[in-house]
C-alpha positions as CSV (number, residue, x, y, z in Angstrom):
1,M,-81.4,7.8,-145.4
2,K,-78.9,10.5,-144.4
3,I,-76.2,10.1,-141.7
4,A,-73.4,12.2,-140.2
5,L,-70.3,10.5,-138.9
6,V,-68.9,11.4,-135.5
7,G,-65.3,10.2,-135.4
8,Y,-63.4,9.3,-138.6
9,G,-61.0,6.6,-137.6
10,N,-60.9,3.1,-138.9
11,M,-64.6,2.4,-138.1
12,G,-65.8,5.7,-139.3
13,R,-64.1,5.2,-142.7
14,V,-65.6,1.7,-143.0
15,V,-69.1,3.0,-142.2
16,D,-68.5,5.7,-144.9
17,E,-67.6,3.0,-147.5
18,V,-70.5,0.7,-146.7
19,A,-72.9,3.7,-146.6
20,A,-71.8,4.6,-150.2
21,A,-72.4,1.0,-151.3
22,R,-75.8,1.0,-149.7
23,G,-77.0,4.3,-151.2
24,V,-76.8,6.0,-147.8
25,E,-75.8,9.7,-147.9
26,V,-73.1,10.8,-145.5
27,V,-73.7,14.5,-145.2
28,E,-70.8,15.3,-142.8
29,R,-67.8,13.8,-141.1
30,F,-66.8,15.2,-137.7
31,T,-63.3,14.8,-136.2
32,R,-61.2,16.2,-133.4
33,E,-60.2,19.0,-135.8
34,K,-63.8,19.6,-136.8
35,P,-65.9,18.7,-133.8
36,L,-69.7,18.4,-133.7
37,R,-71.3,21.5,-132.3
38,P,-74.8,22.8,-131.7
39,D,-74.5,25.2,-134.6
40,A,-73.7,22.4,-137.1
41,G,-76.9,23.1,-139.0
42,L,-77.9,19.5,-139.3
43,S,-81.5,18.3,-139.7
44,G,-83.1,15.1,-141.0
45,V,-80.0,13.0,-140.3
46,T,-78.9,10.3,-137.8
47,L,-75.6,10.7,-136.1
48,V,-73.3,7.6,-136.1
49,D,-70.7,7.8,-133.4
50,F,-67.5,5.7,-133.6
51,S,-65.2,8.2,-131.8
52,V,-63.5,8.0,-128.4
53,P,-65.0,7.2,-125.0
54,E,-64.5,10.7,-123.5
55,A,-66.3,12.3,-126.4
56,V,-69.6,10.4,-126.1
57,P,-71.3,12.5,-123.4
58,E,-70.6,15.7,-125.5
59,T,-71.9,14.0,-128.6
60,V,-75.1,13.1,-126.8
61,R,-75.5,16.7,-125.5
62,V,-75.2,18.1,-129.0
63,A,-77.5,15.5,-130.4
64,A,-80.1,16.5,-127.8
65,A,-79.6,20.2,-128.6
66,L,-80.1,19.5,-132.3
67,S,-83.0,16.9,-131.7
68,L,-81.1,14.3,-133.8
69,P,-81.2,10.5,-133.3
70,L,-78.0,8.7,-132.9
71,V,-76.2,5.4,-133.0
72,I,-73.4,4.9,-130.5
73,G,-70.8,2.3,-131.4
74,T,-68.0,3.7,-129.2
75,T,-67.1,1.6,-126.2
76,G,-65.2,2.2,-123.0
77,W,-67.6,4.7,-121.4
78,N,-69.9,2.4,-119.3
79,D,-69.1,4.4,-116.2
80,Q,-71.1,7.3,-117.7
81,M,-74.0,5.1,-119.0
82,D,-76.6,6.4,-116.5
83,E,-75.8,10.1,-117.3
84,V,-75.9,9.5,-121.1
85,R,-79.2,7.5,-120.9
86,E,-80.9,10.1,-118.7
87,R,-80.0,12.9,-121.2
88,I,-81.3,10.9,-124.1
89,E,-84.6,10.1,-122.4
90,S,-85.1,13.5,-121.0
91,S,-84.5,15.2,-124.3
92,Q,-86.8,12.8,-126.1
93,I,-84.4,12.0,-128.9
94,G,-83.8,8.4,-129.9
95,A,-80.5,6.4,-129.6
96,V,-79.3,2.9,-130.2
97,Q,-76.2,1.8,-128.2
98,A,-74.2,-1.4,-128.6
99,S,-70.7,-2.6,-127.7
100,N,-70.8,-4.5,-130.9
101,F,-73.0,-4.0,-134.0
102,S,-72.1,-7.3,-135.7
103,L,-75.0,-9.5,-136.5
104,G,-72.8,-12.5,-135.9
105,V,-71.8,-11.3,-132.4
106,N,-75.3,-10.7,-131.4
107,V,-76.3,-14.2,-132.4
108,F,-73.2,-15.3,-130.5
109,Y,-74.5,-13.5,-127.4
110,R,-77.6,-15.7,-127.5
111,L,-75.6,-18.9,-128.0
112,A,-73.3,-18.1,-125.1
113,E,-76.2,-17.3,-122.8
114,Q,-78.1,-20.5,-123.8
115,A,-75.0,-22.6,-123.2
116,A,-74.5,-21.0,-119.8
117,K,-78.2,-21.6,-118.9
118,M,-77.7,-25.3,-119.8
119,L,-74.3,-25.9,-118.1
120,A,-74.5,-23.7,-115.0
121,A,-76.2,-26.5,-113.0
122,F,-73.4,-28.9,-113.7
123,E,-69.6,-28.8,-112.9
124,Y,-68.6,-26.7,-115.8
125,D,-66.3,-23.7,-115.2
126,P,-67.1,-20.8,-117.6
127,F,-64.5,-18.5,-119.1
128,I,-64.2,-15.8,-121.7
129,Q,-61.3,-15.0,-124.0
130,D,-61.1,-11.5,-125.5
131,W,-58.6,-10.8,-128.3
132,H,-58.3,-7.4,-130.2
133,H,-55.7,-5.6,-132.2
134,R,-53.0,-3.8,-130.3
135,F,-54.5,-0.4,-130.9
136,K,-57.7,-1.0,-128.9
137,K,-57.8,1.0,-125.7
138,D,-60.4,-0.6,-123.5
139,S,-59.8,-4.0,-121.9
140,P,-61.9,-6.0,-121.4
141,S,-63.9,-5.1,-124.5
142,G,-67.5,-4.0,-124.3
143,T,-68.4,-7.2,-126.1
144,A,-66.6,-9.4,-123.5
145,L,-68.4,-7.5,-120.7
146,E,-71.8,-8.0,-122.4
147,I,-71.1,-11.8,-122.8
148,R,-70.2,-12.0,-119.1
149,R,-73.3,-10.0,-118.1
150,R,-75.5,-12.5,-120.0
151,M,-73.7,-15.6,-118.7
152,A,-73.8,-14.2,-115.1
153,R,-77.6,-14.4,-115.2
154,H,-77.2,-18.1,-114.9
155,Y,-74.0,-18.4,-112.9
156,G,-75.0,-16.0,-110.1
157,E,-72.3,-15.4,-107.6
158,R,-69.9,-17.7,-109.5
159,E,-67.2,-15.8,-111.3
160,V,-67.0,-15.7,-115.1
161,P,-63.4,-14.7,-115.7
162,I,-62.2,-12.8,-118.8
163,S,-58.7,-13.1,-120.2
164,C,-57.6,-10.3,-122.6
165,Q,-55.1,-10.1,-125.3
166,R,-54.2,-6.9,-127.2
167,A,-51.8,-7.8,-130.0
168,G,-51.6,-8.0,-133.7
169,Y,-54.2,-6.7,-136.1
170,V,-57.3,-9.0,-135.7
171,P,-60.4,-6.8,-135.6
172,S,-61.9,-8.9,-132.8
173,E,-62.1,-12.5,-131.6
174,H,-64.2,-13.7,-128.7
175,S,-64.3,-17.2,-127.2
176,V,-66.5,-18.7,-124.5
177,G,-65.5,-21.9,-122.8
178,F,-67.0,-24.3,-120.4
179,D,-64.6,-26.8,-118.8
180,S,-65.3,-29.9,-116.7
181,Q,-63.3,-32.9,-115.7
182,A,-65.0,-34.8,-118.5
183,D,-64.8,-32.4,-121.4
184,T,-64.5,-28.8,-122.7
185,L,-66.9,-26.9,-124.9
186,H,-65.8,-23.9,-126.9
187,L,-67.9,-21.3,-128.8
188,Q,-66.0,-18.7,-130.9
189,H,-66.7,-15.6,-133.0
190,R,-64.0,-14.0,-135.1
191,A,-64.5,-10.9,-137.2
192,R,-62.6,-11.0,-140.5
193,N,-63.0,-7.2,-141.0
194,R,-65.0,-4.2,-139.8
195,K,-67.7,-4.4,-142.5
196,G,-70.1,-6.4,-140.3
197,F,-69.9,-3.7,-137.6
198,A,-70.7,-1.0,-140.1
199,E,-73.6,-3.0,-141.6
200,G,-75.2,-3.3,-138.2
201,A,-74.7,0.4,-137.4
202,L,-76.4,1.4,-140.6
203,L,-79.3,-1.0,-139.8
204,A,-79.6,0.7,-136.4
205,A,-79.5,4.1,-138.0
206,G,-82.5,3.3,-140.2
207,W,-84.4,1.7,-137.3
208,I,-84.0,4.6,-134.8
209,A,-85.4,7.2,-137.2
210,G,-88.7,8.4,-135.8
211,R,-88.3,6.6,-132.4
212,R,-87.5,8.0,-129.0
213,G,-85.6,6.8,-126.0
214,F,-82.6,4.7,-125.3
215,H,-82.4,1.4,-127.1
216,T,-80.1,-1.5,-127.5
217,F,-79.1,-3.2,-130.7
218,Q,-80.8,-6.3,-129.5
219,E,-84.1,-4.5,-129.8
220,V,-83.3,-3.7,-133.5
221,L,-82.5,-7.4,-134.1
222,D,-85.6,-8.6,-132.4
223,D,-87.4,-7.3,-135.5
224,V,-85.2,-9.5,-137.6
225,L,-84.1,-12.6,-135.6
226,P,-86.5,-15.2,-134.2
227,A,-87.3,-14.9,-130.5
228,D,-85.3,-16.9,-128.0
């Protein structure tokens, strides 16, 4: 498998390292100083984007022009989701998007939603805690928003609040709580490093090859994890 990295910050470098260990060839690394352009001359590769929110629509435009599949791990651009999805589908390229490519987090999504399904009918108030390193720009994180979206399926009009902390150097930590007069239930996921995110992105890069349309990482994991 061959990939090209779009964005070469902390995540891009970790993907590069994990790719080398997995025998995945990184053919190019695009940055602000060396942006991805339609004349890049790429073929037979998957683009892996961990850049900045404002760059995502342009990356998708160029991917469409080059007929290249891509994996989008950048967060903070949800307000442009419809535009991006329409371009991907109309151009007939393939893409996998996720706010978090960690296998553990995606299992956590399922656990949080199942707990919400079980407790929503009772007097349990739900809440989400979102802690990332002080350099993270978007708040709440895409992961926290996805957790809330899944929980809201069962809480309906009832608010699922998110509290955010941007401090220190922890890659990410997310907690889900359910509090009642009788007791409190906590579920937590903490990333020790960024390797898990990179592993998931590479899994997605292999999966999207030969496919078309806009896909979520959950669709990738449905081939690996048992059904709900």
